[in-house]
BALUMMAR-104853 format. One record per residue (C-alpha): residue number from 0; z, y, x. Coordinates in steps of 0.1 Angstrom, whole numbers. Layout:
<nodes>
- lokol:w:v:u
- NUM:Z:Y:X
...
</nodes>
This chain:
<nodes>
- lokol:w:v:u
- 0:1098:961:1024
- 1:1134:977:1029
- 2:1151:953:1005
- 3:1140:922:1030
- 4:1160:942:1059
- 5:1190:945:1039
- 6:1190:910:1032
- 7:1184:901:1066
- 8:1215:917:1077
- 9:1237:904:1049
- 10:1227:869:1058
- 11:1229:874:1096
- 12:1262:894:1097
- 13:1280:875:1071
- 14:1273:838:1088
- 15:1256:842:1119
- 16:1280:864:1138
- 17:1310:842:1128
- 18:1290:813:1144
- 19:1285:834:1176
- 20:1320:846:1180
- 21:1336:812:1174
- 22:1329:799:1207
- 23:1342:831:1225
- 24:1376:832:1206
- 25:1382:793:1213
- 26:1376:802:1251
- 27:1401:829:1253
- 28:1435:821:1265
- 29:1466:834:1245
- 30:1483:864:1258
- 31:1511:857:1283
- 32:1503:819:1287
- 33:1490:807:1321
- 34:1449:801:1323
- 35:1443:764:1322
- 36:1415:751:1343
- 37:1383:747:1321
- 38:1352:729:1328
- 39:1317:738:1312
- 40:1309:717:1281
- 41:1276:708:1298
- 42:1276:694:1333
- 43:1263:712:1361
- 44:1230:696:1373
- 45:1225:713:1403
- 46:1218:748:1421
- 47:1189:769:1419
- 48:1172:788:1448
- 49:1192:817:1440
- 50:1226:800:1442
- 51:1230:798:1402
- 52:1243:767:1385
- 53:1215:747:1365
- 54:1223:733:1334
- 55:1199:710:1316
- 56:1201:708:1279
- 57:1187:677:1264
- 58:1166:680:1230
- 59:1190:681:1200
- 60:1221:689:1220
- 61:1239:720:1209
- 62:1251:745:1237
- 63:1263:776:1219
- 64:1299:769:1235
- 65:1282:771:1270
- 66:1278:809:1267
- 67:1315:819:1276
- 68:1310:799:1308
- 69:1278:813:1320
- 70:1280:835:1352
- 71:1254:857:1369
- 72:1225:836:1385
- 73:1230:805:1361
- 74:1202:791:1347
- 75:1200:772:1314
- 76:1170:747:1313
- 77:1159:735:1277
- 78:1142:701:1287
- 79:1108:690:1270
- 80:1111:680:1235
- 81:1125:696:1202
- 82:1155:716:1203
- 83:1180:728:1175
- 84:1184:767:1171
- 85:1210:783:1195
- 86:1232:813:1194
- 87:1247:828:1224
- 88:1272:857:1225
- 89:1282:880:1254
- 90:1261:866:1283
- 91:1267:889:1310
- 92:1245:886:1341
- 93:1238:911:1370
- 94:1206:933:1373
- 95:1197:915:1404
- 96:1210:881:1394
- 97:1206:875:1358
- 98:1213:847:1336
- 99:1182:827:1327
- 100:1174:811:1296
- 101:1140:790:1299
- 102:1122:761:1289
- 103:1114:734:1315
- 104:1079:719:1315
- 105:1068:705:1350
- 106:1034:693:1336
- 107:1011:723:1326
- 108:992:699:1307
- 109:1022:694:1281
- 110:1036:717:1256
- 111:1067:739:1265
- 112:1100:729:1249
- 113:1102:736:1213
- 114:1131:754:1195
- 115:1126:745:1159
- 116:1139:774:1136
- 117:1164:773:1107
- 118:1178:806:1098
- 119:1166:816:1134
- 120:1154:800:1164
- 121:1171:822:1191
- 122:1202:846:1185
- 123:1217:866:1212
- 124:1248:890:1207
- 125:1252:917:1231
- 126:1234:901:1261
- 127:1233:920:1294
- 128:1210:912:1323
- 129:1195:881:1306
- 130:1159:865:1309
- 131:1146:843:1279
- 132:1113:825:1286
- 133:1088:797:1286
- 134:1096:785:1252
- 135:1078:775:1219
- 136:1097:787:1189
- 137:1091:790:1151
- 138:1094:782:1112
- 139:1125:801:1105
- 140:1137:816:1073
- 141:1151:847:1089
- 142:1141:864:1123
- 143:1127:837:1150
- 144:1144:857:1177
- 145:1172:880:1167
- 146:1189:902:1191
- 147:1218:923:1181
- 148:1239:948:1204
- 149:1266:954:1175
- 150:1299:957:1187
- 151:1317:944:1154
- 152:1306:922:1127
- 153:1296:949:1103
- 154:1271:971:1124
- 155:1275:1007:1120
- 156:1242:1023:1113
- 157:1244:1049:1141
- 158:1262:1028:1168
- 159:1252:1034:1203
- 160:1227:1008:1213
- 161:1240:981:1236
- 162:1229:984:1273
- 163:1211:953:1277
- 164:1185:949:1303
- 165:1170:918:1285
- 166:1135:904:1293
- 167:1117:883:1267
- 168:1086:866:1281
- 169:1061:839:1278
- 170:1073:828:1245
- 171:1048:813:1218
- 172:1059:819:1182
- 173:1044:802:1151
- 174:1050:805:1117
- 175:1037:782:1089
- 176:1059:789:1057
- 177:1065:817:1036
- 178:1098:832:1038
- 179:1106:868:1024
- 180:1132:876:1053
- 181:1112:862:1082
- 182:1100:882:1110
- 183:1090:872:1147
- 184:1113:892:1168
- 185:1141:916:1154
- 186:1159:939:1179
- 187:1188:957:1165
- 188:1213:981:1182
- 189:1199:975:1217
- 190:1182:993:1248
- 191:1163:985:1279
- 192:1144:955:1266
- 193:1110:942:1278
- 194:1092:918:1255
- 195:1060:907:1271
- 196:1031:884:1276
- 197:1037:865:1243
- 198:1018:850:1216
- 199:1023:848:1178
- 200:1006:830:1154
- 201:1016:840:1116
- 202:1046:859:1103
- 203:1058:873:1070
- 204:1075:905:1068
- 205:1069:918:1107
- 206:1057:904:1139
- 207:1084:927:1157
- 208:1111:949:1143
- 209:1129:975:1162
- 210:1164:990:1146
- 211:1183:1015:1162
- 212:1166:1007:1197
- 213:1161:1028:1227
- 214:1140:1023:1259
- 215:1122:992:1247
- 216:1086:983:1259
- 217:1063:957:1241
- 218:1035:948:1263
- 219:1005:923:1267
- 220:1006:902:1235
- 221:983:884:1209
- 222:994:887:1173
- 223:973:863:1157
- 224:973:858:1118
- 225:976:830:1094
- 226:954:827:1063
- 227:985:815:1044
- 228:1009:842:1052
- 229:1012:879:1042
- 230:1016:897:1076
- 231:1028:928:1061
- 232:1034:946:1094
- 233:1027:942:1130
- 234:1054:964:1147
- 235:1078:982:1126
- 236:1099:1010:1144
- 237:1127:1023:1121
- 238:1139:1058:1118
- 239:1163:1066:1150
- 240:1144:1047:1175
- 241:1137:1065:1209
- 242:1115:1060:1238
- 243:1094:1030:1227
- 244:1061:1020:1239
- 245:1036:994:1227
- 246:1008:986:1249
- 247:981:962:1252
- 248:987:944:1218
- 249:957:927:1200
- 250:960:920:1161
- 251:942:893:1142
- 252:925:900:1110
- 253:940:915:1079
- 254:974:926:1091
- 255:984:949:1064
- 256:997:977:1085
- 257:997:973:1123
- 258:1020:1000:1134
- 259:1045:1015:1110
- 260:1065:1042:1126
- 261:1096:1061:1114
- 262:1104:1034:1088
- 263:1133:1041:1065
- 264:1155:1025:1039
- 265:1147:1035:1003
- 266:1173:1064:990
- 267:1203:1052:972
- 268:1209:1068:940
- 269:1245:1066:943
- 270:1250:1079:976
- 271:1266:1115:978
- 272:1265:1138:1009
- 273:1249:1111:1030
- 274:1234:1122:1063
- 275:1198:1124:1068
- 276:1186:1097:1092
- 277:1173:1108:1126
- 278:1134:1106:1134
- 279:1117:1079:1157
- 280:1112:1097:1188
- 281:1089:1096:1220
- 282:1069:1066:1207
- 283:1038:1055:1227
- 284:1011:1035:1211
- 285:985:1028:1238
- 286:957:1005:1244
- 287:961:983:1215
- 288:934:966:1195
- 289:933:957:1158
- 290:905:939:1138
- 291:897:941:1100
- 292:931:960:1094
- 293:937:977:1060
- 294:958:1005:1081
- 295:961:1008:1116
- 296:991:1032:1115
- 297:1016:1044:1091
- 298:1037:1076:1100
- 299:1069:1081:1084
- 300:1100:1100:1099
- 301:1088:1104:1134
- 302:1086:1132:1163
- 303:1065:1132:1192
- 304:1043:1101:1191
- 305:1012:1092:1212
- 306:985:1072:1197
- 307:959:1069:1225
- 308:932:1048:1238
- 309:934:1021:1208
- 310:904:998:1194
- 311:905:1002:1155
- 312:877:981:1146
- 313:862:977:1112
- 314:890:990:1091
- 315:892:981:1056
- 316:914:1010:1036
- 317:927:1038:1059
- 318:925:1044:1095
- 319:962:1059:1093
- 320:985:1071:1066
- 321:1014:1097:1062
- 322:1027:1093:1025
- 323:1058:1114:1033
- 324:1079:1086:1016
- 325:1101:1086:1049
- 326:1097:1121:1059
- 327:1072:1144:1077
- 328:1059:1133:1109
- 329:1058:1160:1136
- 330:1038:1163:1170
- 331:1014:1133:1169
- 332:988:1131:1195
- 333:955:1111:1187
- 334:933:1109:1215
- 335:906:1086:1231
- 336:907:1062:1201
- 337:877:1040:1191
- 338:874:1037:1153
- 339:848:1020:1134
- 340:844:1010:1099
- 341:816:990:1077
- 342:800:1014:1050
- 343:818:1014:1016
- 344:848:995:1031
- 345:875:1021:1036
- 346:890:1046:1008
- 347:897:1074:1031
- 348:899:1080:1070
- 349:936:1097:1065
- 350:956:1093:1036
- 351:980:1123:1040
- 352:1005:1138:1016
- 353:1004:1172:1004
- 354:1037:1181:1021
- 355:1022:1175:1056
- 356:1006:1203:1074
- 357:974:1198:1095
- 358:993:1212:1125
- 359:1016:1179:1126
- 360:985:1160:1140
- 361:967:1170:1172
- 362:932:1154:1174
- 363:919:1153:1212
- 364:886:1136:1215
- 365:882:1103:1197
- 366:851:1084:1187
- 367:843:1076:1148
- 368:815:1054:1139
- 369:801:1039:1108
- 370:764:1037:1097
- 371:774:1058:1066
- 372:781:1090:1087
- 373:776:1119:1081
- 374:769:1115:1044
- 375:801:1095:1041
- 376:824:1123:1050
- 377:818:1135:1014
- 378:838:1101:1004
- 379:862:1093:1031
- 380:869:1127:1043
- 381:871:1139:1078
- 382:900:1131:1102
- 383:932:1150:1093
- 384:950:1175:1119
- 385:942:1204:1143
- 386:911:1197:1165
- 387:917:1206:1203
- 388:885:1190:1213
- 389:852:1180:1196
- 390:853:1146:1177
- 391:826:1122:1183
- 392:807:1112:1151
- 393:772:1104:1163
- 394:775:1078:1192
- 395:771:1040:1177
- 396:794:1022:1203
- 397:778:990:1198
- 398:810:972:1201
- 399:810:936:1217
- 400:832:917:1194
- 401:847:892:1217
- 402:868:919:1235
- 403:860:949:1215
- 404:843:967:1246
- 405:817:995:1237
- 406:783:986:1252
- 407:771:1023:1249
- 408:778:1042:1281
- 409:787:1073:1262
- 410:815:1053:1242
- 411:833:1036:1274
- 412:860:1063:1277
- 413:873:1053:1242
- 414:892:1024:1231
- 415:917:999:1246
- 416:893:986:1275
- 417:892:1022:1290
- 418:913:1031:1319
- 419:919:995:1329
- 420:940:1006:1360
- 421:968:1016:1338
- 422:972:981:1324
- 423:1009:974:1320
- 424:1021:946:1344
- 425:1026:910:1334
- 426:1058:887:1341
- 427:1055:867:1370
- 428:1047:831:1371
- 429:1035:832:1335
- 430:1010:806:1327
- 431:992:820:1298
- 432:954:827:1300
- 433:939:864:1299
- 434:946:885:1271
- 435:915:886:1244
- 436:916:900:1209
- 437:913:871:1181
- 438:877:866:1167
- 439:868:875:1133
- 440:864:846:1110
- 441:828:838:1101
</nodes>
């Protein structure tokens, strides 16, 4: 899938950044000339309770040029209806007084304002202290939401991530059509971002891509699938990312790989003396649920990763794999996971390259269940790694399929519903219902 990433960046940085930078350049005064008074291109509609200005955006109105006029505390309200994509550069709020971009719908019975995708639905360049919330988005040919902290139009691979303090919350993303470069949310060269409490229905390449990112939290989301789209990857975390957590995500059926960690580019045969990419480091995959997934997790170039308290239900090919194509994973902890499969439906529990030592994977206690055990071990193999605690193979968890909770008392300390007190906080005033995993098709 790496060719798709290259195409995305070529498209976005050749055309999109020029769009983003145009209103910024036009708003600047020439050196030495007196500053002329300027008014925002959108009239001020009022003052919010925090003292910020309110700008109401009618459906179909372009407001990219408003970006350079926005101040800390300002609120941009997209009114009910269908909106065109928007690209905003250099929004600069304050930590306690952020700039807010939101859908505005006073009737909870009616749909949120919808931003119809083209190349993208939303693009943000170098946002700082910004909240985006309460919107419907979808049907883009590239990333539906694209956030880039790059300083220049041609980003440097090892550029220091932009310090953002960005929050994306209560967003509903839907994709109907096939598009090779389409992903749901693409974050690049950015740090300190919370992506929480959202719903996604269908995607092509990846639901979420993190590229040269640090200190990102993705939490409380339903990632449901469409029968007509490939859904190659759920969350793709590229090599070089650091301090990433993914918690309380539920995946619909047949996501090809729920989590792909330490993703790398294919080697360039013409490159000489190019430095090796750094591994993804300190990644937490915790309290997630996946149904009918060919591969729950793929380990590439990654160091220090905890995979804990996940429900991996009725897997269909591998529980996890590490094929060595991007590098060797190290210091991987697999603990308190609940794993089930239907007899005869998986090839192997662990697909591991010969270059990877068992010491790379530490197995604390996990529950593994299929009706074909223990004889099935001769075909699917036992879990790969060094055991620091006995694995549980003889307890049928009797998983309740609505929420993947095990009925058997001996199994309740395993899986995504265990230790409920650790659940990640949700965004305030977010009118989504309780998170439940998608149901298996009948």
